[in-house]
Backbone as numpy.savetxt, mean C-alpha at the origin, in Angstrom:
# Nx Ny Nz CAx CAy CAz Cx Cy Cz
36.36 -12.60 -1.81 35.80 -13.06 -2.96 34.51 -12.16 -3.32
33.61 -11.93 -2.38 32.50 -11.20 -2.57 32.58 -9.66 -2.72
33.95 -9.22 -2.30 34.01 -7.73 -2.37 33.85 -7.00 -3.72
34.23 -7.87 -4.78 33.96 -7.34 -6.21 32.47 -7.44 -6.68
31.70 -8.17 -6.07 30.24 -8.25 -6.22 29.54 -6.81 -5.80
28.60 -6.43 -6.72 27.89 -5.37 -6.29 27.06 -5.57 -5.08
26.59 -4.51 -4.38 25.79 -4.70 -3.15 24.73 -5.49 -3.33
23.93 -5.17 -4.44 22.51 -5.88 -4.85 22.83 -7.38 -5.00
23.86 -7.71 -5.52 24.26 -9.10 -5.62 24.47 -9.76 -4.43
25.26 -9.29 -3.47 25.74 -9.71 -2.21 24.39 -9.79 -1.41
23.51 -8.74 -1.41 22.14 -8.92 -0.78 21.50 -9.83 -1.20
21.15 -10.14 -2.45 20.41 -11.32 -3.08 21.06 -12.61 -2.71
22.25 -12.74 -2.33 22.86 -14.06 -1.81 22.73 -14.11 -0.38
22.06 -13.26 0.34 21.96 -13.33 1.74 23.02 -12.91 2.54
23.96 -12.08 2.17 25.12 -11.46 2.77 24.73 -10.57 3.92
25.12 -10.95 5.04 24.65 -10.03 6.48 25.35 -8.80 6.31
26.50 -8.66 5.74 27.23 -7.31 5.51 26.68 -6.29 4.64
26.03 -6.95 3.53 25.27 -6.29 2.47 23.93 -5.65 3.16
23.45 -6.49 3.92 22.10 -5.98 4.59 22.48 -4.75 5.59
23.39 -4.97 6.41 24.00 -3.86 7.13 24.23 -2.58 6.41
25.03 -2.64 5.25 25.21 -1.57 4.39 23.94 -1.02 3.91
23.15 -1.91 3.41 21.74 -1.33 2.80 21.09 -0.62 3.95
20.99 -1.00 5.19 20.34 -0.48 6.23 20.89 1.06 6.35
22.44 1.11 6.51 23.01 2.29 6.74 22.58 3.28 5.71
22.60 2.71 4.33 22.26 3.66 3.29 20.76 4.12 3.08
20.01 3.20 3.40 18.43 3.61 2.90 17.61 3.56 4.30
17.99 3.37 5.49 17.02 3.49 6.65 16.48 4.91 6.61
17.31 6.04 6.58 16.61 7.22 6.88 15.98 7.64 5.76
16.14 7.58 4.33 15.14 7.74 3.45 13.92 6.99 3.60
14.07 5.68 3.85 12.72 4.97 4.13 12.02 5.54 5.26
12.65 5.93 6.40 12.11 6.50 7.57 11.39 7.79 7.13
11.89 8.69 6.27 11.19 9.89 5.85 10.08 9.64 5.05
10.17 8.60 4.14 9.00 8.24 3.45 7.97 7.69 4.50
8.24 6.82 5.26 7.14 6.24 6.20 6.51 7.45 7.19
7.32 8.34 7.54 7.01 9.45 8.19 6.07 10.20 7.60
6.29 10.53 6.20 5.40 11.45 5.47 4.11 10.61 5.25
4.10 9.37 5.19 2.83 8.63 4.86 2.06 8.33 6.26
2.71 8.26 7.36 1.94 7.95 8.54 1.85 9.07 9.63
2.81 10.06 9.45 2.75 11.45 10.26 3.00 10.93 11.76
3.56 9.97 12.03 4.00 9.60 13.48 5.49 8.89 13.50
6.27 9.46 14.24 7.65 8.95 14.15 7.67 7.33 14.72
6.94 7.19 15.67 6.90 5.71 16.23 6.58 4.76 15.26
5.30 4.98 14.60 4.87 4.22 13.64 5.68 4.14 12.24
6.40 5.21 12.02 7.17 5.13 10.85 8.38 4.35 11.20
9.08 4.33 12.31 9.95 3.46 12.79 9.66 2.01 12.58
8.34 1.88 13.08 7.88 0.33 12.95 7.82 -0.10 11.64
7.32 0.89 10.77 7.13 0.42 9.26 8.46 0.18 8.51
9.60 0.98 8.93 10.90 0.86 8.41 11.30 -0.58 8.93
11.09 -1.06 10.22 11.64 -2.16 10.47 10.91 -3.43 9.99
9.79 -3.02 9.80 9.04 -4.28 9.05 9.26 -4.26 7.65
9.61 -3.26 6.86 10.09 -3.20 5.54 11.57 -3.86 5.41
12.31 -3.71 6.36 13.74 -4.36 6.40 13.56 -5.96 6.57
12.82 -6.29 7.45 12.62 -7.60 7.62 11.91 -8.34 6.42
11.03 -7.61 5.73 10.37 -8.24 4.61 11.40 -8.24 3.42
12.15 -7.35 3.27 13.31 -7.06 2.41 14.32 -8.33 2.54
14.58 -8.49 3.73 15.63 -9.54 4.01 15.11 -11.03 3.66
13.98 -11.21 4.10 13.23 -12.29 3.73 13.04 -12.87 2.47
12.78 -11.51 1.45 12.63 -11.58 -0.05 14.04 -11.43 -0.72
15.07 -11.36 -0.10 16.28 -11.09 -0.78 16.58 -12.21 -1.73
16.22 -13.41 -1.63 16.78 -14.29 -2.75 15.89 -14.09 -3.87
14.69 -13.48 -3.78 13.87 -13.30 -4.89 14.28 -11.97 -5.74
15.09 -11.23 -5.06 15.58 -9.88 -5.66 16.57 -10.09 -6.93
15.95 -9.34 -7.90 16.88 -9.53 -9.15 18.09 -8.51 -8.97
19.34 -8.92 -8.90 20.25 -7.99 -8.71 20.56 -7.14 -9.87
19.93 -7.34 -11.02 20.07 -6.61 -12.20 19.24 -5.42 -12.21
18.39 -5.34 -11.21 17.41 -4.13 -11.12 17.99 -3.25 -10.11
17.29 -2.18 -9.84 17.80 -1.17 -8.96 17.03 -1.55 -7.55
17.82 -1.45 -6.54 17.64 -1.86 -5.17 16.70 -0.74 -4.60
16.90 0.47 -4.82 16.20 1.62 -4.16 14.71 1.51 -4.32
14.23 1.54 -5.60 12.75 1.39 -5.87 12.10 0.24 -5.21
12.87 -0.96 -5.43 12.41 -2.11 -4.70 12.03 -1.91 -3.11
13.07 -1.32 -2.51 12.98 -1.10 -1.04 11.89 0.03 -0.72
11.85 1.00 -1.62 10.69 2.04 -1.27 9.31 1.42 -1.52
9.17 0.49 -2.53 7.89 -0.24 -2.70 7.66 -1.27 -1.37
8.66 -1.80 -0.99 8.53 -2.63 0.31 8.04 -1.62 1.62
8.70 -0.56 1.66 8.41 0.31 2.82 6.99 1.05 2.59
6.70 1.45 1.42 5.08 1.98 1.22 4.20 0.90 1.83
4.35 -0.39 1.26 3.45 -1.48 1.78 3.55 -1.70 3.19
4.57 -1.59 3.74 4.76 -1.70 5.17 4.14 -0.70 5.91
4.16 0.51 5.37 3.61 1.82 6.20 2.10 1.46 5.97
1.57 1.07 4.85 0.14 1.02 4.62 -0.43 -0.04 5.66
0.39 -1.08 5.84 0.09 -2.23 6.64 -0.04 -1.81 8.10
1.02 -1.07 8.52 1.00 -0.48 9.92 -0.30 0.61 9.95
-0.55 1.39 8.99 -1.74 2.37 9.09 -2.93 1.47 9.29
-3.19 0.49 8.30 -4.41 -0.35 8.49 -4.54 -0.82 9.84
-3.45 -1.42 10.39 -3.57 -2.14 11.61 -3.92 -1.05 12.66
-3.29 0.12 12.59 -3.47 1.12 13.49 -4.90 1.66 13.41
-5.32 1.79 12.36 -6.72 2.28 12.05 -7.79 1.17 12.48
-7.54 0.00 12.37 -8.42 -1.05 12.99 -8.52 -0.82 14.48
-7.19 -0.73 15.08 -7.26 -0.61 16.43 -7.85 0.72 17.13
-7.82 1.72 16.05 -8.57 2.96 16.61 -10.10 2.73 16.40
-10.33 2.07 15.37 -11.99 1.76 15.08 -12.53 0.81 16.14
-11.68 0.14 16.84 -12.23 -0.83 17.91 -12.12 -0.30 19.20
-11.58 0.76 19.33 -11.12 1.43 20.78 -12.64 1.99 21.21
-13.10 1.62 22.30 -14.37 2.20 22.52 -14.11 3.81 22.89
-15.14 4.59 22.53 -15.07 5.91 22.90 -15.79 6.30 24.05
-15.60 7.29 24.76 -16.18 7.44 25.90 -17.43 8.27 25.67
-18.24 8.52 26.68 -19.81 9.17 26.42 -19.61 10.54 25.77
-18.47 11.21 26.13 -18.40 12.64 25.53 -18.28 12.69 24.23
-17.60 11.65 23.49 -17.32 11.52 22.10 -17.89 10.02 21.54
-19.15 10.15 21.48 -19.79 8.91 20.91 -19.58 8.75 19.57
-19.62 7.46 19.15 -19.30 7.06 17.72 -20.29 7.41 16.80
-20.00 7.98 15.66 -21.24 8.36 14.86 -21.95 6.89 14.40
-23.21 7.18 14.06 -24.02 6.06 13.58 -23.63 5.73 12.08
-23.20 4.62 11.61 -22.99 4.39 10.34 -24.31 4.68 9.62
-24.01 5.12 8.35 -25.13 5.46 7.50 -25.47 4.19 6.54
-26.39 3.47 6.80 -26.59 2.24 5.97 -27.00 2.80 4.65
-27.60 3.89 4.46 -28.07 4.50 3.07 -26.73 4.80 2.28
-25.75 5.57 3.11 -24.30 5.72 2.32 -23.85 4.47 1.86
-23.62 3.45 2.78 -23.15 2.14 2.41 -23.89 1.51 1.13
-25.26 1.49 1.16 -25.79 0.93 0.18 -25.76 1.72 -1.24
-25.56 3.06 -1.05 -25.12 4.00 -2.22 -23.81 3.37 -2.86
-22.79 3.36 -2.00 -21.41 3.00 -2.40 -21.44 1.68 -3.01
-22.13 0.68 -2.39 -22.15 -0.74 -2.96 -22.87 -0.64 -4.33
-23.98 0.13 -4.43 -24.65 0.00 -5.88 -23.79 0.80 -6.85
-23.20 1.91 -6.46 -22.31 2.62 -7.38 -21.08 1.60 -7.76
-20.50 0.72 -6.91 -19.49 -0.04 -7.32 -20.07 -1.17 -8.20
-21.39 -1.56 -8.01 -22.02 -2.65 -9.03 -22.17 -1.93 -10.34
-22.29 -0.76 -10.37 -22.51 -0.07 -11.66 -21.33 0.25 -12.51
-20.12 0.02 -11.87 -18.82 0.28 -12.61 -18.75 -0.75 -13.65
-18.11 -0.43 -14.75 -17.84 -1.60 -15.69 -16.83 -2.65 -15.01
-16.91 -3.72 -15.32 -16.26 -4.87 -14.72 -14.80 -4.77 -14.48
-14.16 -4.38 -15.59 -12.63 -4.25 -15.39 -12.06 -3.10 -14.50
-12.93 -2.00 -14.47 -12.64 -0.87 -13.64 -13.04 -1.39 -12.16
-14.12 -1.86 -11.95 -14.60 -2.44 -10.66 -13.43 -3.40 -10.04
-13.04 -4.25 -11.03 -11.99 -5.24 -10.52 -10.67 -4.71 -10.08
-10.36 -3.77 -10.67 -8.96 -2.97 -10.24 -9.24 -2.25 -8.92
-10.49 -1.51 -9.00 -10.80 -0.88 -7.67 -10.82 -1.77 -6.43
-11.55 -2.70 -6.53 -11.62 -3.80 -5.58 -10.32 -4.37 -5.14
-9.50 -4.77 -6.02 -8.18 -5.30 -5.67 -7.27 -4.16 -4.92
-7.38 -3.03 -5.30 -6.71 -1.97 -4.89 -7.02 -1.58 -3.37
-8.39 -1.31 -3.17 -8.94 -0.82 -1.96 -9.16 -1.86 -1.10
-9.58 -2.97 -1.52 -10.30 -4.03 -0.40 -9.11 -5.07 -0.17
-8.29 -5.34 -1.11 -7.07 -6.27 -0.91 -5.88 -5.75 -0.69
-5.84 -4.33 -1.02 -4.60 -3.55 -0.61 -3.37 -3.90 -1.57
-3.67 -4.31 -2.79 -2.67 -4.75 -3.79 -2.15 -3.32 -4.43
-0.89 -3.20 -4.72 -0.23 -2.26 -5.50 -0.69 -2.31 -7.05
-0.54 -1.26 -7.68 -0.85 -1.56 -9.22 0.08 -2.48 -9.85
1.32 -2.48 -9.27 2.17 -3.70 -9.97 1.65 -5.05 -9.52
1.17 -5.15 -8.35 0.49 -6.40 -8.06 -0.76 -6.86 -8.67
-1.48 -5.82 -8.86 -2.76 -5.92 -9.60 -2.34 -6.25 -11.06
-1.30 -5.66 -11.80 -0.86 -6.11 -13.00 -0.58 -7.33 -13.22
0.21 -7.84 -12.36 0.69 -9.17 -12.12 -0.43 -10.16 -12.16
-1.43 -10.00 -11.21 -2.55 -10.74 -10.96 -3.46 -10.92 -12.44
-3.71 -9.60 -12.96 -4.57 -9.62 -14.03 -3.79 -9.85 -15.35
-2.56 -9.97 -15.32 -1.58 -10.11 -16.37 -1.90 -9.09 -17.47
-1.89 -7.74 -16.91 -2.12 -6.65 -17.93 -1.00 -5.75 -17.54
-0.64 -4.68 -18.41 0.33 -3.78 -18.15 0.02 -2.84 -16.92
1.05 -2.39 -16.07 0.76 -1.42 -15.08 0.14 -0.26 -15.48
0.45 0.33 -16.61 -0.33 1.57 -17.11 -1.72 1.23 -17.48
-2.03 0.05 -17.58 -3.50 -0.18 -18.02 -4.27 -0.23 -16.47
-3.58 -0.76 -15.64 -4.08 -0.64 -14.18 -4.29 0.66 -13.64
-3.24 1.53 -13.91 -3.40 2.84 -13.43 -4.51 3.74 -14.31
-4.73 3.30 -15.48 -5.79 4.12 -16.20 -7.11 3.56 -15.78
-7.27 2.37 -15.68 -8.59 1.77 -15.08 -8.83 2.21 -13.65
-7.95 2.12 -12.92 -8.04 2.79 -11.43 -8.67 4.30 -11.45
-7.77 5.06 -12.29 -8.35 6.29 -12.35 -9.74 6.77 -12.83
-10.04 5.94 -13.90 -11.28 6.02 -14.57 -12.41 5.63 -13.56
-12.00 4.28 -12.81 -12.94 3.76 -11.83 -13.31 4.95 -10.80
-12.40 5.65 -10.23 -12.42 6.53 -9.29 -13.24 7.63 -9.88
-13.20 8.16 -10.90 -13.85 9.13 -11.48 -15.31 8.78 -11.68
-15.66 7.53 -12.19 -17.02 7.00 -12.53 -17.63 6.79 -11.13
-16.82 6.41 -10.02 -17.49 6.13 -8.66 -17.93 7.42 -8.14
-16.96 8.39 -8.11 -17.24 9.72 -7.68 -18.61 10.39 -8.38
-18.52 10.21 -9.62 -19.74 10.81 -10.34 -20.89 9.95 -10.05
-20.91 8.74 -9.77 -22.14 8.04 -9.51 -22.57 8.37 -8.04
-21.68 8.51 -7.04 -22.16 8.86 -5.79 -22.63 10.35 -5.69
-22.05 11.26 -6.46 -22.57 12.47 -6.60 -24.00 12.51 -7.16
-24.21 11.66 -8.27 -25.61 11.60 -8.75 -26.51 10.78 -7.82
-26.11 9.98 -7.05 -26.90 9.15 -6.22 -27.25 10.12 -5.09
-26.39 10.84 -4.58 -26.47 11.92 -3.49 -27.53 13.15 -3.90
-27.44 13.28 -5.20 -28.64 14.26 -5.58 -29.99 13.73 -5.79
-29.91 12.55 -6.17 -31.30 11.72 -6.20 -31.89 11.57 -4.89
-30.95 11.38 -3.91 -31.38 11.18 -2.43 -31.94 12.48 -1.73
-31.63 13.58 -2.41 -31.92 14.98 -1.74 -33.42 15.11 -2.11
């Protein structure tokens, strides 16, 4: 009965054979994506595993009328980002030996960044904070703020330009 249904329909209905077929079809391209983002084969493999687990858990929410590949790629990118953040936190908390002391954090630089963020227009600051500090994708930000994804993209680009200009200006003022 399910043989005539598309792979996406079978997947969204929780069909194990569809998941296996999706894995055979997409695991290598997703691994390549994760490897390009992470630069480490072991971390890339972990990201792919996380991505497929998340996809399987979210299968019932997948709209089979949409394309499966972009959906899987978005999940894989988020999984790779999560693996990278976890790994970065681990590296940041790993004690360094005396030969390689940790650099002293610059409270002046931190305060300049905080001040520059405060000076951004509210809408741009909001998009930047959701993106960088909450780790949301542009699509997730668009959904949360109920604005088009293109607006999120343009606000994020403008926020980065304004922040860079403000930090450059603050840096000149500090010299």
